[in-house]
C-alpha positions in Angstrom: 3.7 56.8 28.9 3.2 55.7 25.3 0.5 53.3 26.3 -1.3 56.1 28.2 -1.2 58.3 25.1 -2.6 55.4 23.0 -5.4 54.9 25.5 -6.3 58.7 25.3 -6.3 58.6 21.5 -8.5 55.5 21.6 -11.0 57.2 24.0 -11.1 60.2 21.7 -11.9 58.0 18.7 -14.6 56.2 20.7 -16.2 59.5 21.7 -16.5 60.6 18.1 -20.0 60.5 16.5 -20.6 57.4 14.4 -21.0 59.5 11.3 -17.4 60.7 11.5 -16.2 57.2 12.3 -17.9 55.9 9.2 -16.3 58.6 7.0 -12.8 57.7 8.4 -13.4 54.0 8.0 -14.6 54.5 4.4 -11.5 56.5 3.6 -9.3 53.9 5.2 -10.9 51.0 3.4 -10.6 53.0 0.1 -6.9 54.1 0.3 -5.3 51.1 2.2 -6.8 48.5 -0.1 -5.7 50.5 -3.2 -2.1 50.4 -1.9 -2.3 46.8 -0.9 -4.0 45.8 -4.2 -1.3 47.6 -6.1 1.4 45.8 -4.2 -0.4 42.5 -4.5 -0.9 42.9 -8.3 2.7 43.9 -8.7 3.9 40.9 -6.8 1.5 38.6 -8.6 2.4 39.9 -12.0 6.1 39.7 -11.3 5.7 36.1 -10.1 3.4 35.1 -13.0 5.7 36.7 -15.6 8.6 34.9 -14.0 6.8 31.6 -14.0 5.5 32.0 -17.5 9.0 33.0 -18.7 10.5 30.0 -16.9 7.9 27.6 -18.3 8.3 28.9 -21.9 12.1 28.8 -21.6 11.9 25.2 -20.2 9.7 24.2 -23.2 12.1 25.8 -25.7 15.0 24.0 -23.9 13.1 20.7 -24.2 12.7 21.2 -27.9 16.3 22.1 -28.4 17.3 19.0 -26.4 15.0 16.8 -28.5 16.6 18.2 -31.7 20.1 17.6 -30.4 19.2 14.1 -29.3 17.9 13.3 -32.8 21.2 14.5 -34.3 23.2 12.5 -31.8 20.9 9.5 -32.3 21.7 9.6 -36.0 25.4 9.5 -35.2 24.8 6.5 -32.9 23.0 4.7 -35.6 25.8 5.4 -38.0 28.3 3.9 -35.6 26.1 0.8 -35.4 25.9 0.5 -39.2 29.7 0.9 -39.4 30.3 -1.8 -36.8 28.1 -4.3 -38.6 29.8 -4.0 -42.0 31.7 -7.2 -43.0 34.7 -5.3 -44.3 34.9 -3.3 -41.1 34.6 -6.6 -39.1 37.5 -8.0 -41.2 39.6 -4.9 -40.6 39.0 -5.1 -36.8 39.7 -8.9 -36.6 42.6 -9.1 -39.0 45.9 -10.4 -37.7 49.0 -8.3 -38.0 51.9 -9.3 -40.2 55.1 -7.4 -39.8 53.1 -4.4 -38.4 50.7 -4.2 -41.4 47.1 -5.2 -42.0 46.9 -8.2 -44.5 45.9 -7.0 -47.9 42.5 -8.4 -49.0 41.0 -7.9 -52.4 37.4 -7.3 -53.1 35.1 -8.6 -55.9 36.3 -5.9 -58.4 39.9 -6.3 -57.5 39.8 -3.4 -55.2 41.6 -3.6 -51.8 39.5 -4.1 -48.7 40.9 -0.8 -47.2 39.6 1.0 -50.3 36.2 -0.5 -49.9 36.0 0.5 -46.2 37.0 4.1 -47.1 34.4 4.2 -49.8 31.8 2.8 -47.3 32.7 5.5 -44.7 32.6 8.2 -47.4 29.0 7.3 -48.1 28.0 8.4 -44.6 29.8 11.8 -44.9 28.3 12.4 -48.3 24.7 11.6 -47.1 25.0 13.5 -43.8 26.5 16.9 -44.4 26.6 17.5 -40.6 29.4 14.9 -40.2 32.8 16.5 -40.5 34.7 13.1 -40.5 34.8 9.5 -39.5 37.8 7.5 -38.3 37.9 3.7 -37.7 40.6 2.4 -35.4 41.3 -1.3 -34.7 42.8 -2.9 -31.6 46.3 -2.8 -33.1 46.1 1.1 -33.3 45.7 1.2 -37.1 43.1 3.5 -38.6 41.1 4.1 -41.7 39.5 7.5 -42.6 38.9 9.6 -45.7 38.8 13.0 -43.9 41.1 12.5 -40.8 44.7 11.6 -40.1 47.1 11.6 -37.2 50.4 13.3 -36.5 53.5 11.2 -37.2 54.6 9.1 -34.3 51.1 9.2 -32.6 49.9 6.1 -30.8 46.1 6.3 -31.4 45.3 3.9 -28.6 46.8 6.2 -26.1 44.5 9.1 -27.1 42.0 10.2 -24.4 39.0 9.8 -26.7 40.1 6.2 -27.5 40.4 5.4 -23.8 37.0 7.0 -23.0 35.4 4.9 -25.7 37.1 1.7 -24.5 36.0 2.4 -20.9 32.3 2.7 -22.0 32.4 -0.9 -23.4 30.4 -0.3 -26.5 28.1 2.5 -25.2 27.9 5.5 -27.4 29.5 8.7 -25.8 29.7 12.4 -26.7 33.0 13.9 -25.6 32.6 17.5 -26.7 35.2 19.7 -28.4 38.4 17.7 -29.4 40.9 20.0 -27.6 44.5 18.6 -27.5 43.7 15.7 -29.8 46.5 14.4 -32.1 43.9 13.6 -34.9 43.8 16.2 -37.7 41.2 16.9 -40.4 41.9 17.4 -44.1 39.2 20.2 -44.1 41.2 21.9 -41.4 38.3 22.3 -38.9 39.2 24.2 -35.8 38.7 22.3 -32.5 35.9 24.8 -31.5 34.1 24.1 -34.8 33.4 20.4 -34.2 32.3 18.1 -31.4 33.3 14.4 -31.2 31.4 11.2 -30.5 33.0 7.8 -30.0 31.8 4.2 -29.6 33.9 1.1 -28.9 33.2 -2.0 -31.0 33.1 -5.0 -28.6 33.3 -8.7 -29.4 29.8 -10.0 -28.3 31.3 -13.3 -27.1 34.5 -12.2 -25.3 33.5 -8.5 -24.5 37.0 -7.5 -25.7 37.3 -4.1 -27.4 38.1 -4.7 -31.1 38.3 -1.1 -32.1 36.7 2.4 -31.9 34.6 4.5 -34.2 35.3 8.3 -34.0 32.8 10.7 -35.5 33.2 14.5 -35.7 30.0 16.5 -35.8 30.0 20.0 -37.2 29.1 22.6 -34.5 26.9 24.5 -36.9 24.3 21.8 -36.4 24.0 22.6 -32.7 24.4 26.3 -33.4 21.5 26.4 -35.9 19.3 24.6 -33.3 20.1 26.9 -30.3 20.8 30.2 -32.2 17.2 30.6 -33.4 15.9 30.7 -29.8 15.9 34.2 -28.1 15.0 34.8 -24.5 13.8 38.3 -24.0 15.8 41.1 -25.5 19.4 39.8 -24.8 18.9 36.3 -23.5 20.3 33.2 -25.3 20.7 29.5 -25.1 24.0 27.7 -24.5 25.0 24.0 -24.4 27.3 22.7 -21.7 28.9 19.2 -21.6 29.1 17.1 -18.5 32.5 18.7 -17.5 31.0 22.2 -17.5 32.7 23.2 -20.8 30.7 25.3 -23.3 29.8 23.1 -26.3 28.0 26.1 -27.9 27.7 29.7 -26.9 26.8 32.8 -29.0 29.2 35.7 -29.5 29.8 37.9 -26.5 28.0 35.7 -23.9 27.3 36.9 -20.3 29.2 33.9 -18.9 32.4 32.7 -20.5 32.3 29.5 -18.5 29.8 27.7 -16.2 31.0 25.9 -13.1 30.6 22.1 -13.4 28.9 21.8 -10.0 26.3 24.6 -10.6 23.6 22.2 -11.8 22.9 19.8 -9.0 19.7 18.3 -10.6 18.5 17.2 -14.0 16.5 20.4 -14.5 15.9 23.5 -12.6 16.4 27.3 -12.2 19.4 29.0 -10.5 21.0 32.4 -10.6 24.4 34.0 -10.7 25.7 37.5 -10.3 28.0 38.5 -13.2 29.7 41.9 -13.1 27.1 43.2 -10.6 24.2 42.0 -12.8 21.8 39.2 -11.7 21.7 36.5 -14.4 19.0 33.7 -14.3 19.9 30.3 -15.5 17.2 27.8 -16.6 18.6 24.4 -17.5 17.7 20.8 -18.4 20.2 18.0 -18.9 19.6 15.4 -21.6 19.9 11.8 -20.3 20.9 10.6 -23.7 23.7 13.0 -24.6 24.7 14.0 -21.1 24.8 17.7 -22.2 22.9 20.5 -20.4 21.0 23.1 -22.4 21.0 26.4 -20.4 18.8 29.5 -20.9 20.7 32.6 -19.9 19.0 36.0 -19.5 19.2 39.0 -17.2 16.6 39.1 -14.5 15.9 42.9 -14.8 14.6 42.7 -18.4 11.1 41.8 -17.2 11.1 44.4 -14.4 10.3 47.3 -16.6 7.0 45.8 -17.9 6.0 44.8 -14.4 6.6 48.3 -13.1 4.5 49.7 -15.9 1.6 47.4 -15.1 1.8 48.1 -11.4 1.8 51.9 -12.0 -1.3 51.7 -14.2 -3.1 49.6 -11.7 -2.3 51.8 -8.7 -3.3 54.9 -10.7 -6.7 53.4 -11.6 -7.4 52.3 -8.0 -6.4 55.7 -6.6 -8.9 57.4 -9.0 -11.6 55.0 -8.0 -10.8 55.8 -4.3 -11.1 59.5 -4.9 -14.5 59.0 -6.5 -15.5 56.8 -3.5 -14.7 59.5 -1.0 -17.7 61.5 -2.3 -20.0 58.5 -1.9 -18.6 57.8 1.6 -20.2 61.0 3.0 -23.6 60.1 1.7 -23.3 56.5 3.0 -22.2 57.7 6.4 -25.2 59.9 6.8 -27.7 57.2 5.5 -26.3 54.7 8.0 -25.8 57.0 11.1 -29.3 58.5 11.0 -31.3 55.3 11.6 -28.7 54.1 14.1 -29.3 57.3 16.0 -33.1 56.7 16.1 -32.5 53.2 17.4 -30.2 54.5 20.1 -33.0 56.8 21.3 -35.3 53.7 21.7 -32.6 51.9 23.7 -32.1 55.0 25.9 -35.8 54.8 26.8 -35.5 51.1 27.5 -32.5 51.8 29.7 -34.6 54.2 31.8 -36.9 51.3 32.6 -39.6 51.5 30.0 -39.6 47.8 28.7 -42.8 48.5 26.8 -41.0 50.6 24.1 -40.8 48.9 20.7 -39.1 49.6 17.3 -41.7 50.1 14.6 -39.5 50.6 11.5 -40.1 48.7 8.3 -36.5 48.6 7.0 -35.2 45.3 5.7 -31.5 46.0 6.1 -29.3 45.5 9.1 -30.8 48.4 11.0 -34.2 46.8 10.6 -32.8 43.5 11.8 -31.3 45.3 14.9 -34.6 46.9 15.6 -36.5 43.5 15.5 -33.7 42.0 17.6 -34.2 44.8 20.1 -37.9 44.0 20.3 -37.1 40.3 20.9 -34.5 41.2 23.5 -37.0 43.3 25.5 -39.5 40.4 25.4 -36.7 38.0 26.5 -35.7 40.3 29.3 -39.3 40.3 30.6 -39.4 36.5 30.4 -36.0 36.2 32.2 -37.2 38.5 35.0 -40.2 36.2 35.5 -37.9 33.2 35.5 -35.5 34.9 38.0 -38.3 35.5 40.4 -39.3 31.8 40.1 -35.8 30.6 40.7 -35.4 33.0 43.7 -38.5 31.4 45.3 -37.1 27.9 44.6 -33.7 28.9 46.2 -35.5 30.0 49.4 -37.4 26.7 49.5 -34.2 24.7 48.9 -32.4 26.6 51.7 -35.3 25.8 54.1 -35.3 22.1 53.1 -31.5 22.0 53.5 -31.7 23.5 57.0 -34.4 20.9 58.0 -32.3 18.1 56.5 -29.2 19.1 58.5 -31.1 19.3 61.8 -32.6 15.8 61.3 -29.2 13.9 60.7 -27.6 15.5 63.8 -30.4 14.3 66.1 -30.8 10.9 64.4 -27.0 10.3 64.3 -26.6 10.9 68.1 -29.6 8.8 68.9 -28.5 5.9 66.7 -25.0 6.0 68.2 -26.6 5.6 71.7 -28.8 2.6 70.4 -25.7 1.0 68.9 -23.8 0.9 72.1 -26.9 -0.3 74.1 -27.3 -3.2 71.6 -23.6 -4.2 71.9 -23.9 -4.1 75.7 -26.7 -6.6 75.4 -24.9 -8.8 72.8 -27.4 -8.0 70.1 -24.8 -8.0 67.3 -27.3 -8.0 64.4 -29.1 -5.1 65.8 -25.8 -3.3 66.5 -24.7 -3.9 62.9 -27.8 -2.4 61.4 -27.8 0.5 63.8 -24.1 1.1 63.0 -24.8 1.1 59.2 -27.7 3.5 59.7 -25.4 5.7 61.9 -22.7 5.7 59.1 -25.4 6.5 56.6 -26.4 9.6 58.4 -22.9 10.6 59.3 -21.7 10.4 55.7 -24.9 12.1 54.5 -24.1 15.0 56.9 -20.5 15.2 55.6 -19.8 18.4 57.7 -22.1 20.3 55.4 -19.9 19.7 52.3 -21.7 19.0 49.0 -18.5 17.5 47.4 -17.1 14.4 49.1 -14.5 11.7 48.1 -15.8 8.8 46.1 -14.6 6.5 48.8 -17.0 8.1 51.2 -19.8 7.9 48.7 -19.2 4.2 48.2 -19.0 3.7 52.0 -22.3 5.5 52.3 -24.0 3.3 49.7 -22.5 0.1 51.4 -24.1 1.2 54.7 -27.4 1.7 52.9 -27.2 -1.7 51.2 -26.3 -3.5 54.4 -29.5 -2.1 56.0 -31.6 -3.1 52.9 -29.9 -6.5 52.8 -30.9 -7.1 56.4 -34.4 -6.1 55.6 -34.8 -8.2 52.5 -32.5 -11.0 53.6 -31.8 -13.5 50.8 -33.9 -11.5 48.2 -31.2 -8.8 47.8 -27.5 -9.2 46.9 -25.1 -6.6 45.7 -21.5 -6.2 44.3 -19.3 -3.1 44.1 -16.5 -2.8 41.5 -14.1 0.1 41.9 -10.3 0.5 41.5 -8.5 1.9 44.6 -7.3 5.1 42.7 -10.9 6.1 42.1 -11.5 6.6 45.8 -9.3 9.8 45.8 -11.6 11.5 43.3 -14.4 13.8 44.4 -18.1 13.5 43.5 -21.3 15.2 44.5 -22.8 13.9 47.7 -25.6 11.4 47.6 -25.4 10.5 43.9 -25.9 6.7 44.2 -28.4 6.3 47.1 -31.5 7.6 45.2 -30.6 5.4 42.2 -30.0 2.3 44.4 -33.2 3.0 46.3 -35.1 3.2 42.9 -33.5 -0.1 41.9 -34.6 -1.9 45.1 -38.2 -0.5 45.4 -39.1 -0.5 41.7 -36.8 -3.2 40.4 -35.8 -6.0 42.8 -38.9 -5.7 44.9 -41.2 -6.2 41.9 -39.5 -9.3 40.5 -39.9 -12.9 41.6 -37.1 -14.5 43.4 -33.8 -12.9 44.6 -32.2 -10.0 42.8 -28.8 -8.5 42.4 -27.5 -4.9 42.2 -24.1 -4.2 40.6 -22.3 -0.9 41.1 -19.2 -0.2 39.1 -16.8 2.8 38.6 -14.8 3.5 35.5 -13.0 6.4 33.8 -13.4 6.9 30.0 -12.4 9.8 27.8 -11.4 12.0 30.8 -14.8 11.6 32.6 -15.9 9.4 35.5 -18.8 6.9 34.9 -20.7 5.4 37.8 -23.2 2.6 36.8 -26.0 1.0 38.8 -27.4 -2.1 37.2 -30.1 -4.3 38.5 -31.9 -7.4 37.2 -35.3 -6.3 38.4 -38.6 -5.8 36.7 -37.4 -3.0 34.4 -39.3 0.1 33.3 -42.2 0.2 30.8 -41.3 1.8 27.5 -43.8 4.7 27.9 -42.7 5.5 31.4 -39.0 5.3 30.3 -39.6 7.8 27.5 -41.2 10.2 29.9 -38.4 9.8 32.4 -35.7 10.4 29.8 -37.4 13.5 28.4 -37.7 15.0 31.9 -34.0 14.2 32.6 -33.0 15.9 29.3 -35.1 19.0 30.0 -33.5 19.7 33.3 -31.0 22.5 33.0 -32.2 23.8 29.6 -33.4 27.1 31.1 -37.0 26.7 30.2 -39.6 27.7 32.8 -41.3 24.4 32.5 -38.1 22.5 33.1 -37.3 24.6 36.2 -40.6 23.8 37.9 -40.0 22.4 41.4 -39.3 18.6 41.6 -41.6 17.1 44.2 -42.3 13.6 45.4 -45.6 13.8 43.5 -43.5 13.5 40.3 -43.6 9.7 40.7 -40.9 7.0 40.9 -38.2 9.3 39.3 -38.2 11.9 42.1 -34.8 10.9 43.5 -33.2 10.5 40.1 -34.5 13.9 38.9 -33.0 15.5 41.9 -29.6 13.9 41.2 -29.9 15.1 37.6 -30.7 18.6 38.7 -27.8 18.8 41.1 -25.3 17.5 38.5 -26.6 19.9 35.8 -26.6 22.8 38.2 -23.0 22.2 39.2 -21.3 21.0 36.0 -23.5 21.8 33.1 -25.5 20.0 30.4 -22.9 17.5 29.2 -23.0 15.7 32.5 -25.8 13.8 34.2 -27.8 10.5 34.1 -28.8 8.2 31.3 -31.2 5.2 31.7 -31.4 2.0 29.7 -34.1 -0.5 30.6 -36.3 -3.3 29.2 -39.5 -4.6 30.9 -38.4 -7.8 32.7 -34.8 -7.3 31.7 -33.5 -5.0 34.4 -32.4 -1.4 34.4 -29.0 0.3 33.9 -28.4 3.8 35.2 -25.2 5.6 34.2 -23.9 8.7 35.9 -21.5 10.8 33.8 -19.5 12.9 36.2 -16.3 15.0 35.6 -13.0 13.9 37.1 -12.7 16.2 40.1 -9.5 16.1 42.2 -10.3 18.6 44.8 -13.3 19.5 47.0 -14.1 22.6 44.8 -16.6 21.9 42.0 -14.9 24.3 39.6 -11.5 22.6 39.9 -12.3 19.6 37.8 -10.5 18.0 34.9 
């Protein structure tokens, strides 16, 4: 029922005058694109704003990471300078006596420990971002101006010392020093500093000689990340490799970030916090191992996008309203000349093929009018061609009737001669008569135009036996075909005219014996039958004429459709074969000829692969 209603509505629309159809179409193409354009612009602006925001945020994060890496790289250099100091080396390699480091006196009578403290104090004085430095040897003893340990603490058992020793001399940031037994004289809170460690390793034995601990003031990181704002309320935060916040502003959206949330070095992800969608843009520093994360609500850019979309839709809608007025004028200007052209067509429909469109327009209507004139001329031409083809068809039917009568009579007569020759032991005569009898029997083929390839090859073998008997040693032949090709179907009498041409115009014209080779092959889904002879060949001028005539057959021109008669010359049989193939299977199929004077001739028949006796059921 719904489909029937749809059909009725469609018929009603088709019955409407073209003027009203154009008005409806103009309105549809004005309103629908405006809505689609508004949606497209909204989606595009939303996507581009999001992409630009993400790109800008990623660039800011990259700059923050670079600044942090520079600060951390300075710490790394400080640890290297400390490890190369001779006094530090002496402290790390000194042997223990009664649980104490041997006292060594410097040049000015100062103790070696005092000189090391003074050396370390120089770094904290020059670099205000350093909160403290502690040097610990392998015996668990330490030297520091700013830091000390709780009584009874075994420094070597501290987690930061173990982490440094496990890194074997590689610099490592370990974040906030929560739960550490090391205290600071300046009484920094654990959340106000971040720690970095590096083990000093003997280059020869790779044994850990001690550890350098450096505390970095958090304000250095805070000053770098705090100046970056993302939108109205977005911010930057820094997370260590365990997912703990190294730096976060006051009142952050997320109090903690899961350690497994960032699966790649950099990227974009999102989380829902208290019913609000939060976007996270992050990049991990390969040097520090920390991840800088941009955190901002996803709905902050939505208001600007909605405003842009509303303005665009309003503008497009106003334009569409103005276009409605123009649509009425356009509909009238288009429908009027179409109506005039329709009246000309109506006269032509009534049988007046002399009517012509005389307009001078250069637009599409004028093109249609000129095409209408060309169409009437073509119809007149096709009517003439149809009459010519009808006459050819009647002549072909008459020739076919005559051809069917002759094989019946000849076949029965030859069969009688064959048995009379055998009864008189004239085997050579019997063989020739039998071959001729098969030739006519296969040529008859019960009136079928499509026969198995095996029958076609048997037919040509019979023909060649007769010709071989006639020419004796002057003619020899070979046939190459795979057994499976015999089950395919081809048009009847394809090869006999070609072989006849090869004998009478090739082998017969040469000196000495000649050979004809027939082969069958399948390539690219098509069947190729080739007839090659080593006869006299075809002159170049005659070959060009023959090729052109073969190519013109089936093109639809009146000249190409002229009757093919024996007066056409030596190509009469080949032209008939070409005409039958083109008529049945179309222009891609047919004959091609290659020849050189004195070098023989090669005729190739391209035929579709047909597996039944119906021409249309091929391939």
